[in-house]
N, C-alpha and C positions, 0 to 999 in steps of 0.2 A: 562122655565129654570129649569134645574134639578140640583141635588146636585153637579155633577162634574164641571159644569160651575161656580157655586158659589165657590167651592173649588179652582179652578184655579185662579179666581179673587182674592181671599183672599191670595193665595200663592204669587202672583206676585204684584198686586197693593197694597195689604194690607201691605206687607213688605216694599214697597217703602214709603207708607204713614207713617208707624210707624218709619222708619229710619229718615224721614224728621222731624217728631215731636221731635225725640231724638236730632237731630242736632240743631234744633231750641231752645230747652231747654238749651242745653250746650252753645250755642251762647249767650243766654240771661244772662248767668252767667258772661260773660266777658264784659258786657256793663258797662259804668260808673255808679256807685251808686248801683250796684247789691249786693255788699257785705253788705252794710248797710241795704238794704231791706230784704235780707235773714236773717240777724241777728235779725231784728225786727220781722219777721215772726216766727222765732224759739222761741221767747220769749212769743208768744201768749198763749200757754197752761199754762205758769207759772204766768201770771198776776193774781193779787188778786182782784176779783170783790167783793167790800164791800157792794154793794146795793143788796137788795133781788130781786129775779125774781118774777115779778108780774104775776098773773094769767090773761091771755088775755081774758078769758071768763067773768070775773067780772070787767068790765071797769067802 
């Protein structure tokens, strides 16, 4: 297989695959409970971790 065959596959089936993933992600946002899960995921970086991170090498 040469470069042109890979490029043709990426142009056609790659586009179809990425469009299907996009539609799937958008559809997931309309499922019941998705708003609550998205709000919880958005708060992950803001959570205050009060416990120290232990060195895994010194168990």
